[in-house]
DRENVEX-557266 format. One record per residue: x, z, y of N, C-alpha, C in turn; residue in one letter. Coordinates in steps of 0.2 Angstrom, whole numbers, plus 2048, in hexadecimal, padded with zeros to 3 digits. Example, Ala and Ser with C-alpha at 12.3 -4.5 7.8 and 13.67 -1.06 7.14 Angstrom:
REM residues 2
8428277E483E8277EA8428277F0A8408237F58448247FB840827800S
***
This chain:
REM residues 194
061B25EE0066B21EE1066B1EEE7M06CB1EEEB06DB1CEF1072B17EF2I071B11EF5076B0DEF5076B0AEFEY07CB09EFF07CB07F05083B03F06F084AFEF0B08AAFAF0C08DAFCF13S093AFCF12097AFDF1809DAF8F18L09AAF2F1A09FAECF1A0A4AECF21E0AAAEAF200AEAEAF260ABAE7F2CP0A8AE2F2B0A4ADFF3209FAE4F35E09CAE8F30098AEDF3409CAF2F37H0A1AF3F370A6AF9F3A0A8AF5F40L0AAAEFF400ADAECF470AAAEDF4DS0A4AEEF4D0A0AEEF5309EAF5F55S0A1AFAF5209FB01F5409BB04F4FG097B0AF51093B0EF4D08EB0AF4AI08CB0BF45086B07F41082B0DF3FK07BB0BF3E076B10F3B073B0DF35T073B12F2F070B0FF2906BB13F27Y066B10F2505FB15F23062B19F1BA05FB1EF1B061B22F1505BB26F13L056B24F10050B26F0D04DB29F14N04BB26F18048B28F1E04BB2CF23G053B2CF23056B30F2705CB2AF28E05FB2CF2F064B27F3006BB2AF30S070B26F2E077B28F2E07BB24F32L07EB27F37083B22F3B08AB23F39S08EB1DF39093B1EF37098B1AF3BI09DB1DF3E0A1B18F430A8B16F40S0ABB12F420B2B10F3F0B7B16F3EP0B6B1BF430BBB21F420BAB24F3BE0B3B24F3A0B1B28F330B4B25F2DK0B5B1FF2D0B8B1BF270C0B1DF27I0C3B1CF2C0CAB1EF2E0CEB1CF27G0D5B1EF280DAB1DF220DAB17F1EC0D8B12F210D8B0BF1D0D3B0CF18G0CEB10F160C9B10F110C3B0DF13I0C1B09F0F0B9B06F110B5B05F0BT0B0B06F0C0ABB06F050A8B00F05F0A8AFBF000A5AF5F0109EAF7EFES09CAFCEFA096AFEEF8097B04EF5K093B08EF7093B10EF508DB12EF1M08DB14EEB086B16EE8087B1DEE7K081B21EE8080B28EE507CB27EDEI07FB2AEDA07AB29ED307BB2FECFD077B2EEC9077B34EC507EB33EC1Y080B39EBF087B3AEBB084B37EB3L07EB38EB307BB36EAC07DB2EEAAA07EB2AEB007FB23EB0086B22EAFE08AB27EB0091B26EB1095B2BEADH094B2DEA9097B32EA609EB31EA4K0A1B2BEA50A8B2BEA40ADB2EEAAE0A8B31EAF0ACB34EB50ACB3CEB3F0AAB3EEAE0A9B46EAD0AFB49EACI0B5B46EA80BCB49EA80BFB4AEAFP0BEB44EB30C1B44EBA0BDB4AEBEV0B7B4AEBF0B3B4FEC10B4B56EC0L0B5B57EB90B6B5DEB60BEB60EB9A0C2B5BEB90C9B5DEBC0C9B5EEC3K0C5B5BEC70C4B5CECE0C1B62ED0W0BCB64ECC0B8B6AECD0BCB71ECBH0C0B6FEC50C4B75EC30C9B76EC8Q0CDB72ECB0D1B73ED00CFB76ED7E0C8B74ED90C5B76EDF0C2B7DEDEQ0C0B7FED90BCB85ED90BEB8AED3W0C4B89ED00C6B8EECB0C8B94ECDS0C9B95ED40CAB9CED70C4BA0ED6Y0BFB9EED60B8BA1ED60B7BA3ECFL0BAB9FECA0B7BA0EC30BEB9FEBEN0C2BA4EBF0C9BA2EBB0C8BA2EB4P0C2BA5EB20C2BA5EAA0BFB9EEA8S0BBB9AEAD0B9B94EAB0BEB8FEABR0BFB8CEA30C3B87EA30C1B80EA3S0C6B7BEA30C5B73EA50C0B71E9FL0C0B74E9A0BBB73E940B6B75E95V0B4B7AE980ADB7EE9B0ABB79EA0D0AEB78EA50ABB74EAA0AAB6CEA7R0ACB69EA30ABB64E9F0A5B64E9CT0A2B69E9809DB6BE94098B6CE9AK099B6FEA0094B70EA5091B69EA8E096B66EA9095B5EEAC091B5AEA7L092B5BEA008FB57E9C088B59E9AE087B5FE9C080B62E9C07CB60EA2Q07FB60EA807CB5CEAE07CB55EAES07EB52EAA07EB4AEAA076B48EA7A072B4AEAC06BB49EAA067B45EB0S061B44EAE05CB42EB5056B46EB5K052B47EBA04CB4AEBC04CB51EB8N051B55EB8051B5CEB6057B5FEB9R057B66EBA05EB6AEBC060B6DEB5V066B6DEB506CB6BEB806CB63EB9P06EB61EBE06FB5AEC0075B58EC4I079B53EC3080B51EC607EB4AECAT081B4AECF080B43ED2088B41ED3F08AB3BED5091B38ED608FB33EDBV095B33EE0097B2EEE409BB29EE2A099B23EE209EB1DEDF09FB17EE3I0A4B15EE40A5B0FEE80AAB0AEE5S0A8B04EE40ADB00EDF0AFB02EDAG0ACB06ED50AEB09ECF0B1B0FED0G0B3B11ED60B7B17ED70B3B1EED8V0B4B22ED50B1B29ED60B3B2CEDCL0AEB2EEE10AFB31EE80AEB38EE8L0A9B3AEE40A7B42EE60A0B43EE1G09EB48EE2098B4BEDD094B50EE1S08EB51EDF08BB58EE1085B59EDBS084B61EDB07FB61ED5079B65ED7S074B65ED3070B6BED4070B6FECDL071B76ECE070B7BEC906CB80EC9V06AB83EC3065B89EC406AB8FEC8E06EB91EC5071B96EC807AB95EC9H07CB96ED0083B95ED2086B9CED4D082BA1ED4085BA9ED5082BADED2M087BAFECC083BB4EC8081BBBECBD083BBBED1081BC2ED507ABC1ED9T078BBAED8072BB9EDC06DBB4ED7R06BBB7ED2067BB4ECD05FBB2ED0M05DBB6ED4057BB6ED6056BAFEDAE05CBACEDC05CBA6EE105CBA1EDCL058B9CEDD058B95ED8054B90EDCS056B8AEDA05DB87ED7062B87EDEP068B84EDB06EB84EE006FB7DEE0W073B7BEE8077B74EE707EB78EE7L082B75EE2088B77EE008DB70EDFA093B72EDE098B6CEDD098B67EE1S097B68EE8098B62EED09FB61EEEV0A1B5CEEC0A9B5AEEC0AAB53EEEY0AEB52EF20B0B4BEF40B7B4BEF3V0BBB46EEF0C2B45EEF0C5B45EF6A0CAB48EF70CEB46EFE0CFB41F01P0D1B3BEFE0D1B35F020CAB33F05P0C4B35F020BEB33F040B9B38F08H0BDB3EF0A0B9B42F0E0B8B40F17R0B5B43F190B3B42F210B1B3AF21E0ACB38F1C0AAB31F1D0A3B31F1BQ0A0B36F1A099B37F19097B37F12G09BB38F0E09AB37F06097B3EF04V09AB44F08097B4AF06090B4BF08G08EB49F0D088B49F11082B45F0DS084B40F0A080B3BF06080B3EEFEL084B41EFC084B45EF607FB4AEF6L080B4FEFC07BB54EFD074B52EFFV073B4DF0306CB4AF04069B47EFDK06DB45EF906BB42EF3067B47EEES06CB4DEED069B53EEA064B57EECA062B56EF205EB59EF7057B55EF5M058B4FEF5052B4AEF4050B4BEEDE054B4AEE8053B4CEE1050B53EE0E052B58EE304EB5EEE3047B5EEE5A046B5AEEB040B5AEED03BB56EE8Q03EB51EE403BB4DEE0039B51EDAN03CB56ED903BB5BED4036B61ED6L034B60EDC030B65EDE033B6CEDFN039B6CEE203DB72EE303CB73EEAI03AB79EEC038B7BEF303EB7EEF8K043B82EF4048B84EF704EB83EF3T054B82EF605AB80EF305FB86EF6L063B88EF2069B8CEF406FB89EF4Y074B8CEF707CB8BEF6080B8FEF9L086B8FEF608BB94EFA091B91EFCF095B93F0109BB8FF0409FB94F07T0A5B94F060AAB98F0B0ABB95F11P0ABB8FF120ADB8BF190A9B86F1BD0A4B84F190A0B7DF1A09AB7FF1DQ099B84F20092B86F23090B81F29Q095B7EF2D093B7AF31091B72F2EQ094B70F29093B6BF2608BB6AF24F08AB70F1F084B71F1C07EB72F22Y080B76F2807BB77F2C079B70F30G07DB6BF3107CB65F34077B61F2FR076B62F29072B60F2406CB64F23L06AB69F27065B6CF27064B73F24G069B75F2206AB7CF1D06BB81F22W068B88F21069B8EF2406DB93F21T070B96F24073B9DF2206DBA2F1FT06EBA4F1906BBA9F1606DBB0F17L075BB1F14078BB7F1507FBB6F14E084BBAF1608BBBAF1608DBBFF10H091BBEF0B092BC2F06098BC1F03T09BBC6EFE0A1BC5EFB09FBC3EF4E0A3BBEEF10A1BBDEEA0A8BBAEE7Y0A9BBFEE10AFBBFEDD0B5BBFEE3R0B5BC4EE70BABC5EEB0BBBC0EF0G0B7BBBEF20B7BB7EF80B2BB7EFDE0B2BB7F030ACBB7F080AABB0F07K0A2BB0F0609EBA9F05098BAAF0AE094BA4F0C090BA3F0F089BA1F0BT084BA5F0907EBA1F0507BB9EF0BI079B98F09074B94F0D06EB92F0AM069B90F0D063B8DF0A060B87F0DS05CB84F0B057B7FF0E051B7EF0CI04BB7EF10044B7DF0E043B76F0DQ041B74F08040B6CF06039B6AF08L038B64F0B032B63F0D02DB61F06R027B62F06023B60EFF01FB5BF01S
***
C-alpha cells in the first residue's frame, strides 16, 4: 500500500519530490492541472474496496471490449471479483483519493491467449480520464511491480498498442511487436530485482 500527500501548499513552490519505496517521484504544479488536487492518494488492494468492482468492470469493458468482444460486463465483474485478493495472482490494485476511484492495475497469469508461455502479466492499467497525466498510472504500475517482486516473480510481461514510452520510462523493454486479435500490439517485459 502506498500513501502520499499532495497538499496545495506543497505545489505552490514548484516541483516537489516524494519518496516512493526507495524511488523518487517528482510532481510539478502543471502535472496536477485542471484544478484537480489530491489531498491524499492511496494505492490499495481491490480486496479492501470491493464496492468499486462495478465501476471498474464498466471502465474496463469500455476501454478493452474491442479486444474481447465476446467478454461481457458480467464476465469482467466476475474476473475482478476473482482478482480481489492479496498475496497471490490474480490481484488488482486501485488508486483512491478522498473516496474517489482514480484507476486500477492488475497482475494476471495470462493476458494473451496466443502467448501462454509468458506469465505473469501486468494488465488492466487504467486511469479515469480526469485523473490522467498526474502520476497515478505510474504509481499503479510501480505498486503492481513491487507486489510481483514480493511474490518472488522474476519477470513480468504486458502488451500495449500505444503506451510504449510510458512503460519504457518505468524500466520496461520491448520484447516484440505482434498482431493480436487484429490489432498491432507491443509485448514488453521487465526483470524484477530479487
